[in-house]
C-alpha positions as CSV (number, residue, x, y, z in Angstrom):
1,M,137.0,125.5,132.8
2,A,133.9,123.4,134.0
3,V,131.9,126.5,132.7
4,F,133.8,126.3,129.6
5,T,132.6,122.8,129.1
6,I,129.1,123.3,129.8
7,V,129.2,126.4,126.7
8,I,130.8,124.2,124.3
9,V,128.2,121.1,125.0
10,F,125.3,123.4,124.9
11,L,126.7,125.1,121.7
12,F,127.1,121.5,120.3
13,G,123.6,120.7,120.8
14,L,122.2,123.5,119.4
15,S,124.2,122.8,116.4
16,S,123.0,119.4,116.7
17,L,119.4,120.5,116.6
18,G,120.0,122.7,114.0
19,N,121.4,120.4,111.6
20,S,118.6,117.6,112.8
21,A,115.7,120.2,111.8
22,E,117.5,121.5,108.7
23,P,115.7,119.1,106.3
24,K,112.5,119.3,107.8
25,L,112.7,123.4,107.7
26,A,113.6,122.8,103.8
27,W,110.6,120.6,102.8
28,R,108.5,123.0,104.6
29,L,109.8,125.9,103.2
30,E,109.7,124.4,99.6
31,W,106.2,123.5,100.1
32,E,104.9,126.8,101.2
33,R,106.5,128.7,98.5
34,T,104.9,125.8,96.2
35,L,101.3,126.2,97.6
36,E,101.7,130.6,97.6
37,A,102.6,130.0,93.7
38,A,99.9,127.6,93.6
39,R,97.1,129.5,94.9
40,K,98.4,132.6,92.4
41,E,97.7,129.9,89.6
42,G,94.3,129.2,91.0
43,Q,93.8,126.1,89.1
44,V,95.1,122.5,88.1
45,T,93.8,120.4,85.1
46,V,94.2,117.1,85.2
47,Y,93.7,114.7,82.0
48,I,92.4,111.5,83.9
49,D,91.4,108.0,82.7
50,H,87.6,108.3,83.0
51,S,87.3,105.0,85.0
52,A,89.1,107.2,87.9
53,G,86.8,110.2,87.3
54,A,85.2,109.3,90.9
55,L,88.0,110.8,92.3
56,I,87.3,114.2,90.8
57,D,83.7,114.0,92.0
58,S,84.5,113.8,95.4
59,G,85.2,116.8,96.2
60,V,88.3,116.2,99.1
61,F,90.9,118.1,96.9
62,Q,88.8,120.8,96.9
63,K,88.0,120.7,100.1
64,A,91.9,120.6,100.9
65,Y,92.7,123.3,98.7
66,P,89.8,125.5,98.0
67,A,92.0,128.1,96.3
68,I,92.8,125.7,93.7
69,K,90.3,124.7,91.3
70,L,90.6,120.8,90.5
71,Q,89.7,120.5,86.5
72,G,89.3,116.9,85.8
73,V,89.0,115.8,82.5
74,P,87.9,112.2,82.1
75,N,89.5,110.9,79.3
76,R,90.6,107.1,78.3
77,N,93.0,108.1,75.1
78,S,94.5,111.0,76.8
79,E,97.8,110.6,75.2
80,V,95.8,110.8,71.7
81,R,94.5,114.2,72.8
82,I,97.3,115.4,74.3
83,M,99.7,115.0,71.2
84,A,96.6,116.3,69.2
85,E,96.4,119.6,71.2
86,R,100.2,120.1,71.1
87,R,100.6,120.2,67.4
88,A,97.7,122.4,66.9
89,G,100.0,124.7,70.0
90,K,97.5,124.2,72.9
91,Y,99.2,123.6,76.4
92,I,96.2,122.5,78.6
93,P,97.2,119.3,81.0
94,D,99.4,119.7,84.0
95,V,98.9,116.1,85.1
96,N,97.9,112.8,83.5
97,I,96.5,109.7,85.2
98,A,96.4,106.7,82.9
99,G,97.3,103.6,81.7
100,V,100.8,102.2,81.6
101,T,101.2,102.3,77.9
102,Q,99.5,105.9,77.8
103,N,102.3,107.7,80.0
104,Y,104.9,105.2,79.1
105,P,105.8,104.9,76.3
106,E,103.5,106.9,74.8
107,L,104.1,110.1,75.9
108,Y,107.3,109.4,77.6
109,D,109.0,109.0,74.2
110,A,107.5,112.1,72.6
111,K,109.4,114.1,75.2
112,V,106.0,115.5,76.8
113,L,106.9,114.7,80.3
114,D,108.9,116.4,83.4
115,P,110.3,114.4,85.5
116,I,107.9,113.8,88.8
117,K,110.3,112.4,91.1
118,P,111.6,116.0,91.9
119,A,108.0,117.3,92.8
120,L,107.5,114.9,95.4
121,I,107.6,117.3,98.8
122,L,105.6,115.5,101.3
123,P,107.4,113.4,104.0
124,E,104.8,111.3,103.5
125,V,105.1,110.7,100.0
126,V,108.3,110.8,99.9
127,D,108.7,108.3,102.8
128,E,108.9,104.9,100.8
129,S,108.4,102.8,103.9
130,R,104.9,103.4,103.4
131,W,104.9,102.2,100.0
132,Y,104.6,98.4,99.0
133,Q,107.4,96.4,100.0
134,G,109.6,99.7,101.2
135,R,109.8,101.5,97.7
136,H,108.6,103.8,94.9
137,R,107.7,102.6,91.8
138,Y,108.2,103.8,88.5
139,T,107.4,103.0,84.6
140,D,110.7,104.0,83.0
141,L,114.0,103.5,82.9
142,E,115.2,106.4,84.7
143,G,113.0,105.9,87.7
144,K,111.5,109.5,87.8
145,F,109.2,110.1,85.1
146,V,105.8,107.9,85.5
147,F,104.8,107.0,89.1
148,I,102.9,103.8,89.6
149,F,100.6,104.2,92.6
150,L,98.4,101.1,92.1
151,G,99.2,97.3,91.8
152,L,96.4,94.7,91.1
153,P,97.0,90.8,91.0
154,Q,95.8,89.7,87.9
155,T,94.3,86.4,88.6
156,G,91.1,86.0,86.5
157,S,92.5,84.9,83.1
158,L,91.4,81.0,83.6
159,T,87.7,79.9,84.1
160,Y,86.0,76.6,84.3
161,N,82.7,74.7,83.7
162,T,82.2,73.6,87.1
163,N,80.5,70.4,86.0
164,L,83.4,69.0,84.3
165,L,86.1,70.2,86.1
166,N,87.1,70.4,90.4
167,P,89.5,73.6,90.6
168,K,91.4,71.5,93.1
169,E,92.6,69.5,90.2
170,I,94.6,72.3,89.1
171,K,97.5,73.8,91.5
172,S,100.2,74.8,88.8
173,F,99.8,76.1,85.3
174,W,101.7,73.0,84.4
175,D,98.7,71.0,85.4
176,L,96.9,72.6,82.3
177,V,99.3,70.9,79.9
178,Q,98.4,67.1,81.3
179,P,96.8,64.9,78.8
180,K,93.8,64.4,80.7
181,W,92.6,68.5,79.5
182,R,93.7,67.4,75.7
183,G,91.0,68.8,73.5
184,K,89.4,70.1,76.6
185,I,90.2,74.0,76.4
186,V,89.4,77.0,74.5
187,A,91.3,80.2,74.3
188,R,91.2,83.6,72.6
189,D,93.4,84.2,70.2
190,M,96.3,86.5,71.3
191,R,96.9,87.7,67.7
192,G,94.5,90.3,68.2
193,P,94.0,92.9,70.8
194,G,92.0,92.5,74.1
195,P,92.0,90.5,77.3
196,G,94.8,88.1,78.1
197,R,97.7,89.1,76.4
198,G,98.7,90.4,79.9
199,G,98.8,86.4,81.0
200,I,101.1,85.5,77.9
201,R,103.7,88.2,79.2
202,F,103.5,86.7,82.5
203,F,103.9,82.8,81.1
204,Y,106.9,84.4,79.0
205,H,108.6,86.4,82.0
206,N,107.6,83.8,84.7
207,P,111.3,81.7,85.1
208,E,109.2,78.8,86.4
209,L,107.1,79.2,83.1
210,G,109.0,81.0,80.4
211,S,108.5,80.2,76.3
212,E,108.4,76.3,77.1
213,F,104.9,76.9,78.8
214,I,103.4,79.0,75.9
215,R,104.8,76.2,73.3
216,R,103.1,73.4,75.2
217,F,100.2,75.0,76.4
218,F,98.9,76.5,72.8
219,G,100.9,74.0,71.0
220,T,100.1,70.6,72.6
221,T,96.9,70.5,73.9
222,D,94.8,70.6,70.9
223,I,93.6,73.8,72.0
224,T,90.5,75.6,70.2
225,L,91.2,79.6,69.3
226,F,88.3,81.9,69.4
227,R,88.2,85.6,68.0
228,D,84.5,86.3,69.0
229,S,84.4,86.8,72.8
230,R,80.4,85.6,72.8
231,L,81.8,82.4,71.7
232,G,84.2,81.2,74.6
233,T,81.8,82.3,77.0
234,D,79.2,80.3,75.4
235,W,81.6,77.0,74.8
236,L,82.1,77.3,78.3
237,A,78.9,77.7,79.7
238,T,77.3,74.6,77.6
239,G,80.1,72.3,78.6
240,K,81.9,72.2,75.1
241,F,84.8,72.3,76.9
242,A,86.0,72.5,80.4
243,I,88.5,75.1,80.8
244,C,88.9,78.8,78.7
245,Y,91.9,80.8,78.7
246,A,91.0,84.8,78.3
247,C,86.7,84.2,78.1
248,E,85.0,87.7,78.8
249,G,81.7,88.1,80.9
250,V,82.5,85.3,83.1
251,D,81.3,87.1,86.5
252,K,78.2,88.1,84.7
253,A,77.4,84.5,83.6
254,I,78.3,83.3,87.3
255,T,75.5,85.6,88.9
256,Q,72.7,84.5,86.4
257,G,73.8,80.7,87.7
258,L,75.5,79.0,84.8
259,P,78.3,76.9,85.8
260,M,81.2,78.7,85.5
261,G,84.0,79.5,87.4
262,R,87.7,81.1,88.1
263,I,90.4,79.3,89.0
264,G,92.6,81.4,91.5
265,I,96.2,81.7,92.0
266,L,98.8,78.8,91.3
267,K,101.9,77.5,92.4
268,E,103.6,79.8,90.1
269,G,102.0,83.0,91.2
270,A,100.2,85.9,89.7
271,A,100.9,89.0,87.4
272,L,100.6,92.4,89.0
273,V,99.5,95.1,86.9
274,A,98.5,99.0,87.3
275,N,95.9,99.1,85.0
276,Y,94.9,102.7,84.7
277,G,97.2,103.7,87.9
278,T,100.2,105.6,87.0
279,I,100.7,109.4,87.2
280,A,102.9,111.7,85.1
281,L,103.6,115.5,84.9
282,I,103.0,117.2,81.7
283,N,105.9,119.9,80.9
284,K,105.0,123.0,79.5
285,A,102.1,123.2,82.0
286,P,100.2,126.1,82.2
287,H,99.7,125.7,85.9
288,P,103.3,123.8,87.4
289,N,102.9,124.6,90.9
290,A,99.3,123.7,91.1
291,A,100.1,120.5,89.7
292,K,102.9,119.8,92.4
293,V,100.4,120.4,94.9
294,F,97.9,118.1,93.6
295,I,100.6,115.3,92.6
296,N,101.5,115.1,96.7
297,W,98.1,115.5,97.8
298,F,97.0,112.5,95.3
299,L,99.9,110.1,96.4
300,S,99.3,111.1,100.5
301,R,97.5,109.2,102.3
302,E,94.6,111.0,102.0
303,G,94.4,111.1,98.3
304,Q,95.2,107.4,98.0
305,L,92.5,106.5,100.6
306,T,89.9,108.7,98.4
307,L,91.0,107.2,95.3
308,Q,90.0,103.7,96.6
309,K,86.9,104.7,98.5
310,A,86.2,106.3,95.1
311,L,86.4,103.9,92.7
312,A,84.5,101.4,95.0
313,K,81.6,103.2,95.0
314,S,81.9,103.3,91.1
315,E,83.0,99.9,90.2
316,D,81.8,97.9,93.1
317,S,85.1,97.2,93.7
318,G,88.1,99.5,94.8
319,P,91.6,99.2,93.5
320,D,94.7,98.3,95.7
321,S,96.8,101.3,96.2
322,L,100.8,100.7,96.5
323,R,100.6,102.5,99.8
324,I,100.3,100.2,102.6
325,D,99.6,102.6,105.4
326,I,95.6,102.9,104.8
327,P,93.0,100.7,105.2
328,K,92.0,98.0,102.6
329,D,88.4,97.6,103.8
330,D,87.1,99.1,100.0
331,V,89.4,97.0,97.9
332,G,87.6,93.9,96.5
333,P,89.0,90.3,97.0
334,D,90.0,90.1,93.3
335,N,92.0,93.3,93.5
336,R,93.8,92.7,96.8
337,R,96.9,91.6,97.1
338,L,97.8,88.5,99.1
339,D,100.7,88.1,101.7
340,G,102.8,84.7,100.7
341,V,101.9,85.2,97.1
342,K,104.8,85.4,94.2
343,Y,103.9,88.4,92.2
344,L,105.6,89.3,88.8
345,E,105.5,93.1,88.4
346,M,104.0,93.4,85.0
347,F,104.8,97.0,84.3
348,T,108.3,97.4,84.2
349,P,109.9,98.1,80.8
350,D,111.5,95.1,79.9
351,R,108.1,93.1,80.2
352,M,105.7,95.3,78.5
353,D,106.7,94.5,74.8
354,M,104.2,92.0,73.6
355,R,106.2,90.9,70.5
356,P,108.8,88.3,72.2
357,P,105.8,86.4,74.0
358,L,103.6,86.6,71.0
359,K,106.0,85.4,68.8
360,V,106.2,82.2,70.9
361,F,102.7,82.1,70.8
362,E,102.6,82.0,67.2
363,A,105.0,79.5,66.9
364,A,103.3,77.3,68.9
365,I,100.1,77.7,67.0
366,A,101.9,77.1,63.8
367,E,103.5,73.9,64.9
368,A,100.2,72.5,66.2
369,Q,98.8,73.1,63.2
370,K,101.0,71.3,61.2
371,K,100.3,68.2,63.1
372,Q,96.9,68.3,62.4
């Protein structure tokens, strides 16, 4: 009887061991099959935002997978190029790394993408605990087509003249609508494309600010609008205004010794943006298996660390990958997420539409003009 019990326990142990090893074996078999097919394809073509082209030049992927030639095509307007190629019956890229609006909604709406989620194979990529706040992020509503790998705080929209303002006076966005600053604020006109529009969306969707803040900031402060980007920066530097919203060229002006500075993170938090930090799998790709290999490498610890280092060299300030298991030494202070800060993610589908906040902005400007 004792021998029979031992045999049952032994067999049960083997069964348990087999069940626990099965998932690991499954992913490994899938990975090996994918690698073998990718080697036969021999190439992967990646369209990539030109500012991330340094990743291609690093040669790290090529060293890891020498049998798969990485063909990188730097292209800021990849969605335009891809659609033009398809109209001509050409299917060239396998993967597209680009800004949020290029992959979603442009290529997503055009039915050019395959789901990327099933292409994630490596356990270190699939494991969401290795990513910011313990989860993967996707731009699309279905949560499977456009993967977000960067998360950068957007804090530089407000700048000031150091001779006219002590930044300690501004602790909340609501401080900007106090009577003290009436007539002393200049801002870019949000009705034209350019910087600052993301900030308007942040105001609109932030529960502590909302439409009321947009109405008061642009409608009750006697704000002056500019469309020529040089004007705002010149006016701020010369002291014509104390505060500027969406001025350009401020960092360069500061290095030149002009009396300008940036207002940091305020009480209501900051926006979290992806910039060019989305990756998508193109359908009808000529090298589908090589595409999967590249995607898994790119989203791996090695891939994201390579991206941070490569961009730190090319831009003097690396981006902050949403992977949290890699060092952030190469991430510039302005690009780094900070503990304890409330970040509002601006790359979700419901927050990407500029029309609702722009409508509030236009109404505020119209109301202010009536009072003049």
